[in-house]
N, C-alpha and C positions, 0 to 999 in steps of 0.2 A: 513838402508844401502841398502837393496835389492830393495826397491822402487826406491831410487836414481839412482841405477844402471839401473833399467829398464827405467827411464825416460831418463837418459843419453844415453843409447843404442837407445831408440826410437828417440831421437834427432838427433843422428849420422846418423841413417837410413834415416831420413827425409831430412837432408842435402845431403847425397849421392843421393837420389832420385832427389831432386831439381837440383843438379849438372847434373845428367844425362839428365833430360829434357831440361836444358839449352844448354847442348852439342848438343842434338837432334834438337833442334830449330835453333841453329846457323848452323849446317849441312844443314838443310832444307833450310834456308835463302840463304846460299852459292850455293846450288843447283839451286834454283829458280833464283838467279841472274845470273847464268852461262849459262842457257838454251839459245840456239842460236835462237830459234823462238821468235817472238815479242809476249810478254804476258802482258795483261793489264786486271785488275779486276775493274769494275765499279759498283756503287751502284744503286739502283733503279732510282735515280735521274740523272744518267749519269755522276757522279762525279768520278774521279779515286780514288780508294781505295789503289790500289798497282800496280806497273809496274816493270818488270824486266829490266836489264841492256840494253838488245837488243832494247826494245821498246823505252827506254829513249835516247839511242844513235841515233836511227831513228829520233827522234823529237829534237835531239841535245841538251839535258839537262841531269841532273841527276835524277835518279829515285825518290829521296826524293822531288824534286821540282814539281813533278807531282801530288802528293797526294793533294786531294780536288779540283783539277782543273777539269773543264768540259773536258770530252773526245773530245767534239766538238771543243774546242780551241786548241787541239793538233794534231788531225788527219785530214785529208782532208775530203771534202764532200762525196766522194765516199764511204768510210767506214761508216761515220755517217748516211748517207742516207740509206745504206743498213740495218744498225742496227736498224734504225727507222721503217724499212719495216717489221721486224719481229714481231711475236705475243708478247703481253706483258708477256705471260708465255709460254715457250717451253715445247713440250711433250718430246723432246730429243734434242741432239745437232743439230744446224743449220750449215750448210756448204755452203760456197760460194767461188767463185774465183774472185779476183778483184785486180786492180791496184789503188793505192791510190796517190793522187798528193803530199801529205806530206810524207807518209811512203814509197812510192815506190811500188815495186812489179814486176811482178805479185806474189800474195800470195793466198794459199789456207787457207781460214779463217773459224775457228770453233768457234762457240759460245755456251757456256753451261751455264745454270742457276744454281746457288747455292741456293737451297730453303731455306726458313725461315720457322719457325714453323707455321705461319699463311697461309702457302700454296703458297703465292705470292713470286717471287724471291726476295732475299735479295741482290743478286750481280749476276753479269754476268762475266764470265770468256772468254775472247776473245784471241785466239791464232792464230797468223798469220805466216804460214810456208812458206818460200821463194820457189817459183816454178822454178826459174831459173835454178838451178841445174838439176832438173827433165827434164825441157824442153831441156836443152843443151845435156842431155844424149840421149834424143829421137832423136835429129837431127844428131847424129854421124852415118855416114853410116856404114853398116855392123854389127851394134849391134842389 
C-alpha cells in the first residue's frame, strides 16, 4: 500500500509539473504573438520556422501560414539582400536600418544567431523595430 501511495503521489506531481510547463509555454506563446516588433525566425536554409502576429500582419497573412515558407517569398528584396550580405555565422547581433518594399519601415533590424551544437547557426532571429515613432519624436520642435 505504501508503494502504491508513493507511485500515486509521484504521478500526481508529474501531472502538476506538466500542467505548469504547458501553462508557461502558453504564456510564452501569447507573449511572442503580442510583441509589436516584427519577429521572424528562419532556419539555416532561409525557411521560416516561426513568425509573430506583427510580422504576419505586415505580409498580410496568418503566422501559421508562414511556417516552412522561404523568407525571400514574404519579405522584400531590401531585407533579404541585407540578410544575404551578413556572414554565415555572426559573432554577435547584426544591426541595420532599412525600409523594405513589402514590410514597410523604416525599421531598425537586429539579427541574432541561435547556435546549434555543431557551432553553425541552427536559426536566425530577425527583429524589425519601427523607427517612425522615434523619427517623429526627433522632429518635434522644442524636444
